[in-house]
C-alpha positions in Angstrom: 23.0 10.5 0.6 20.3 11.9 -1.3 17.8 9.2 -2.2 14.8 10.1 -4.2 11.5 8.0 -4.0 9.0 7.9 -6.8 5.7 6.4 -6.0 3.7 6.1 -9.2 0.1 5.1 -9.1 -2.8 5.1 -11.6 -3.2 8.7 -11.5 -1.1 10.1 -9.0 2.3 10.3 -7.9 4.0 10.5 -4.3 7.4 11.8 -4.6 9.9 12.6 -1.5 13.6 13.7 -1.2 15.5 12.2 1.6 19.1 12.9 2.8 20.5 10.4 4.8 24.1 10.3 6.2 25.3 7.1 8.0 23.3 4.7 9.7 19.5 4.7 9.5 17.7 6.7 11.7 15.4 4.9 13.9 12.2 7.0 13.2 11.2 8.3 9.9 12.7 11.9 8.7 11.1 14.6 7.5 11.8 14.7 4.0 13.9 17.5 2.4 10.8 17.8 -0.3 7.9 16.0 -0.9 5.3 16.5 -3.9 2.2 14.7 -4.8 0.7 15.2 -8.4 -2.6 14.2 -9.1 -3.7 14.0 -13.0 -7.0 15.3 -14.2 -7.3 13.2 -17.6 -10.3 15.3 -18.9 -8.7 18.6 -18.5 -5.3 17.5 -19.4 -4.3 19.1 -16.2 -2.7 18.0 -12.8 -2.6 19.5 -9.4 0.9 19.9 -7.7 1.0 19.4 -4.1 4.6 20.5 -3.1 6.3 20.9 0.3 9.6 22.1 1.2 9.4 23.0 4.6 6.9 25.0 6.7 3.6 25.3 4.8 1.9 23.3 1.5 1.7 25.0 -2.0 -0.7 23.6 -4.5 -0.3 24.8 -8.3 -2.0 23.8 -11.4 0.1 22.2 -14.1 -1.0 21.8 -17.7 0.4 19.2 -19.6 -0.1 16.6 -22.5 0.0 13.7 -20.6 0.8 12.4 -17.0 4.7 12.1 -18.1 4.9 15.6 -19.0 3.4 16.7 -15.7 5.7 14.5 -13.7 8.7 16.1 -15.8 7.5 19.5 -14.5 7.0 18.0 -10.6 10.5 16.7 -11.1 11.8 19.8 -12.0 10.7 21.8 -9.0 13.7 19.7 -7.1 16.3 22.3 -8.9 14.3 24.9 -10.4 12.0 27.8 -9.4 11.6 29.5 -5.9 11.4 26.4 -3.8 14.4 24.2 -5.2 16.2 22.2 -3.0 19.1 20.7 -5.4 21.7 22.2 -7.4 20.5 20.1 -10.3 19.6 16.5 -11.5 23.2 15.6 -10.8 22.9 15.5 -6.9 20.9 12.8 -6.5 22.3 9.6 -5.7 19.8 7.0 -5.8 16.1 7.1 -7.0 13.7 4.2 -5.4 10.3 3.3 -7.5 7.7 1.4 -6.1 6.7 -1.5 -8.8 3.5 -3.1 -8.1 4.2 -6.4 -9.5 7.4 -8.3 -9.3 5.6 -11.8 -10.6 7.4 -14.6 -9.2 10.6 -13.5 -9.9 11.7 -10.6 -7.4 11.9 -11.3 -3.4 13.6 -8.3 -2.9 14.3 -4.6 -4.0 17.0 -4.7 -7.0 19.0 -2.3 -8.9 17.4 -1.6 -12.1 19.1 -2.6 -15.3 17.5 -3.8 -19.0 16.5 -7.3 -17.5 14.6 -5.8 -14.8 12.8 -3.8 -16.8 11.9 -6.2 -19.3 10.4 -8.3 -16.5 8.5 -5.1 -15.2 7.3 -4.9 -18.8 6.1 -8.9 -19.0 4.5 -8.4 -15.6 2.1 -5.8 -16.8 -0.2 -8.4 -18.2 -0.5 -9.2 -14.5 -0.9 -5.5 -13.2 -1.6 -3.8 -16.5 -2.8 -0.3 -14.8 0.1 -0.2 -12.4 3.1 -1.7 -13.9 2.9 0.3 -17.0 3.0 3.4 -15.1 5.7 2.3 -13.1 7.9 1.6 -16.0 7.2 4.8 -17.7 8.3 6.7 -14.4 11.5 4.6 -14.4 12.2 5.4 -18.1 11.4 9.1 -17.4 14.0 9.4 -14.5 16.4 7.5 -16.8 16.4 10.1 -18.9 16.5 13.0 -16.4 19.2 11.3 -14.1 21.2 9.4 -16.6 24.1 8.7 -14.4 22.1 7.8 -10.9 21.4 4.4 -10.0 17.7 3.4 -9.4 16.3 0.9 -7.5 12.9 -1.0 -8.0 11.3 -2.0 -4.8 8.2 -4.5 -5.4 4.6 -4.8 -3.8 4.7 -8.3 -4.3 7.9 -9.3 -3.0 7.3 -9.3 1.2 4.8 -11.9 -0.3 6.9 -14.3 -2.3 7.6 -16.8 0.3 4.2 -17.7 0.9 3.7 -21.2 1.7 1.9 -23.3 -1.0 -1.3 -24.1 0.2 -1.5 -20.3 0.6 -0.4 -19.3 -2.8 -1.9 -21.8 -4.7 -5.7 -21.7 -6.1 -7.8 -24.9 -6.0 -8.2 -24.4 -9.8 -6.6 -26.8 -12.6 -3.2 -27.8 -11.6 -2.2 -26.4 -15.2 -3.0 -22.8 -13.8 0.6 -22.9 -11.7 2.6 -23.0 -15.1 0.3 -20.1 -16.2 1.4 -18.0 -13.5 -2.3 -17.9 -12.2 -1.4 -17.8 -8.1 -2.0 -15.7 -5.2 0.7 -12.9 -5.2 -0.6 -10.4 -2.7 0.0 -6.7 -2.5 0.9 -4.0 -0.3 4.1 -5.8 0.7 6.1 -2.5 1.0 3.7 -1.3 3.7 3.2 -4.9 5.6 6.9 -5.2 5.6 7.6 -1.6 6.9 4.5 -2.0 9.7 6.5 -5.6 10.6 9.8 -4.0 11.3 8.4 -0.8 13.0 6.5 -3.1 15.6 9.6 -5.1 16.3 11.3 -2.0 17.1 8.6 -0.6 19.2 8.2 -4.1 21.1 12.1 -4.3 21.2 11.8 -7.9 19.9 13.7 -9.5 17.1 10.8 -9.6 14.1 11.9 -13.5 13.9 10.2 -14.3 17.1 7.1 -12.6 16.4 3.5 -13.4 15.4 1.8 -10.2 13.8 -1.2 -9.3 12.2 -1.2 -6.2 9.8 -4.5 -4.6 8.9 -3.7 -2.3 5.9 -6.8 -0.4 5.8 -7.2 2.5 3.1 -9.1 2.7 0.3 -7.2 -0.4 -1.1 -7.5 -2.8 1.8 -5.4 -6.3 2.8 -4.4 -7.9 5.5 -1.4 -10.3 6.3 -0.1 -12.8 8.8 3.6 -12.4 9.8 5.6 -15.2 11.3 9.1 -15.2 12.0 9.4 -12.4 9.9 7.8 -13.7 6.7 4.3 -13.4 5.3 2.3 -16.8 5.7 -1.0 -15.4 4.5 -2.6 -12.2 3.2 -6.1 -11.5 1.6 -5.1 -9.7 -1.9 -4.4 -12.6 -4.3 -3.6 -12.5 -8.2 -4.6 -9.2 -8.4 -5.9 -6.4 -5.9 -9.3 -7.4 -6.1 -9.5 -10.3 -4.1 -10.0 -10.3 -0.4 -11.8 -7.3 1.8 -14.3 -5.0 1.0 -12.8 -1.6 -0.4 -13.1 1.4 -0.7 -14.5 1.1 -4.9 -13.6 -2.8 -5.0 -15.9 -5.4 -4.5 -12.9 -7.7 -2.6 -14.1 -11.8 -3.0 -16.9 -12.8 -4.3 -18.6 -15.9 -5.8 -17.4 -16.2 -9.0 -20.3 -17.9 -10.4 -21.5 -14.1 -10.4 -19.5 -13.2 -13.0 -20.3 -16.1 -15.3 -24.0 -15.2 -14.7 -23.3 -11.6 -15.9 -21.2 -12.9 -18.5 -24.3 -15.0 -19.8 -26.4 -11.6 -19.6 -23.8 -10.0 -22.1 -21.4 -8.4 -19.9 -17.7 -8.0 -21.4 -14.6 -8.8 -19.6 -14.1 -4.5 -19.7 -17.5 -4.4 -18.3 -16.8 -6.6 -15.1 -13.6 -4.9 -14.8 -14.8 -1.5 -14.5 -18.0 -3.1 -12.0 -15.9 -4.9 -9.5 -13.1 -2.2 -9.9 -14.7 1.0 -9.6 -18.5 0.7 -8.7 -18.5 -1.9 -6.0 -17.2 -1.8 -2.2 -18.4 1.0 0.0 -19.2 3.1 -2.8 -21.4 0.6 -4.7 -23.4 -0.4 -1.6 -23.7 3.1 0.0 -24.3 4.9 -3.0 -22.5 7.6 -0.8 -18.7 7.6 -1.1 -15.8 5.4 -1.1 -14.3 7.2 1.6 -15.0 5.6 5.2 -15.1 9.4 6.7 -17.9 9.8 4.7 -20.0 6.8 5.3 -19.8 7.4 9.2 -21.0 10.9 8.9 -24.1 9.1 6.4 -24.7 6.4 9.2 -24.7 9.2 12.0 -27.7 10.9 9.8 -29.6 7.4 9.4 -28.8 6.6 5.9 -29.5 3.0 5.9 -27.3 2.2 2.8 -24.4 3.5 4.3 -25.2 1.4 7.6 -25.2 -1.9 5.3 -21.9 -0.8 4.0 -20.5 -0.4 7.3 -21.6 -3.7 8.4 -20.9 -5.5 5.6 -17.4 -4.0 5.6 -16.4 -4.9 9.1 -18.2 -8.3 8.9 -15.8 -9.5 6.2 -13.0 -7.6 7.7 -13.3 -9.5 10.9 -14.1 -12.6 9.0 -11.0 -12.4 7.0 -8.8 -11.6 10.4 -10.2 -14.9 12.0 -8.3 -16.7 8.8 -5.2 -14.7 9.5 -5.4 -16.1 13.0 -5.8 -19.5 12.1 -2.7 -19.0 9.7 -0.7 -18.0 12.8 -2.0 -21.3 14.5 -3.9 -19.0 17.0 -0.6 -17.5 18.4 -0.6 -13.5 18.1 1.8 -10.7 19.8 0.6 -7.9 17.9 -2.4 -6.5 16.0 -1.2 -3.6 13.5 -3.4 -1.3 11.7 -2.0 1.3 9.2 -3.3 3.7 6.1 -6.2 6.1 6.2 -8.9 4.1 7.8 -6.7 2.1 10.2 -5.3 4.7 11.6 -8.0 7.7 11.9 -11.3 5.1 12.2 -11.0 4.6 16.1 -14.8 3.2 16.6 -13.7 0.5 13.7 -10.7 -0.6 15.6 -12.7 -0.6 19.2 -15.1 -2.8 17.4 -12.5 -5.0 15.7 -10.5 -5.5 18.9 -13.8 -6.4 20.8 -14.5 -8.9 18.4 -11.0 -10.4 19.8 -11.5 -10.0 23.6 -11.9 -14.0 23.4 -8.1 -14.0 22.7 -7.1 -11.8 25.6 -7.2 -8.5 23.7 -8.1 -5.4 25.3 -7.6 -1.7 23.9 -7.1 1.2 26.0 -10.0 3.3 25.0 -8.2 6.8 25.8 -5.1 5.9 23.6 -7.7 4.7 20.8 -9.7 7.7 21.0 -6.3 9.9 20.8 -5.3 8.3 17.5 -2.0 8.1 18.6 0.3 6.8 15.8 3.6 4.4 16.4 2.3 3.9 19.9 0.9 0.6 22.0 -2.9 1.4 22.4 -3.4 -1.6 23.9 -4.7 -2.1 27.9 -2.1 -2.5 30.0 -3.6 -5.9 31.1 -4.2 -6.9 27.0 -2.6 -10.1 26.4 -2.1 -9.1 22.7 -0.4 -5.7 22.1 -1.9 -3.1 19.6 -0.4 -0.5 17.5 -1.5 2.0 15.1 1.7 2.4 12.6 1.8 5.4 10.6 2.0 4.6 7.1 5.2 5.4 5.7 5.7 3.9 2.0 8.1 6.4 0.6 10.5 6.4 3.7 10.4 2.4 3.0 11.6 3.0 -0.4 14.0 5.0 0.8 15.3 2.7 3.5 15.4 0.0 0.6 17.8 1.9 -1.5 20.0 2.6 1.6 20.4 -1.0 2.1 21.5 -1.3 -1.2 24.1 1.5 -1.5 24.8 1.9 2.6 28.1 3.5 1.6 27.2 6.1 -1.1 28.3 10.0 0.1 
């Protein structure tokens, strides 16, 4: 079974092709083909990074818009020196990451006209992402007209949040308007939860987990009995932790004050999503590695950004712990910062020593992935899980079409 994954973001697409025969493998397989497209709007060009085996090949694409660039990307599957398929008809299923599934979707679904209409309707809740996701679906429908397509929603894993965690303490009428906490990064959180259960050789339904998805966008989740019972992102991906360029949660009165000073909705959107977080405080970068380098050079603003990030991370982790009623079997780190920032993991885990958490510092420093990095005497296990969003989407497709050839 050939499964193509199309993972569209605001200015990039990450695509993978997997061959799956029989039961799902225990560990993520190497894709037959993977490609990343980074769109440069000002030049009407895109950088295509392509891998079909040993070695990585970069090339520049010239296109009128991101959709045309995506067509060129997908054509490398069956055209050119590094083709891996005879043609589009060789693909058995296509899985798409869709950011927002509203209150409707709790699991992956086969895409039909009603699903596309719903994705379009939810664009009001995620205007930048859902429109791109829908455009990707429509484009692949034209290129692969006979291939079933699957939508895997980033919000689905959090759809069973308890009402107390999901409903904002505003006017009750907000509920009827769909103003509630949805949560995001659900594909990653669910994948990490499943991986932890496998690594612990336990039933996911018997575990209490805290998952730290820490990257340019960051969120936490509390997972109990296999379900998300709390998470840090809310109505939008802006709520919660301090992030690369996003502020995370702030006093809404700040926005009212800025509006009274003349700021428009567009101004505030740009300010909170593009000019805040690590970038806004440090003035150096949104990249944690560059923040750490600047701190080592004595940059005080970078030091402040680092301290704020850690303070808010630990505070939100305390909230997740309370949502788990103080019971935690394992702490999981994933995504760019979570997988590679050993000093951050060490500081976070040191703050949790009061509940019996201990790190094996040698394993932590080695940045081992998909392994337990807790000290043997730790009462709580600690894992670094390699982010595998595309593989998680492929797994969802396989579960919907397990008998495909």
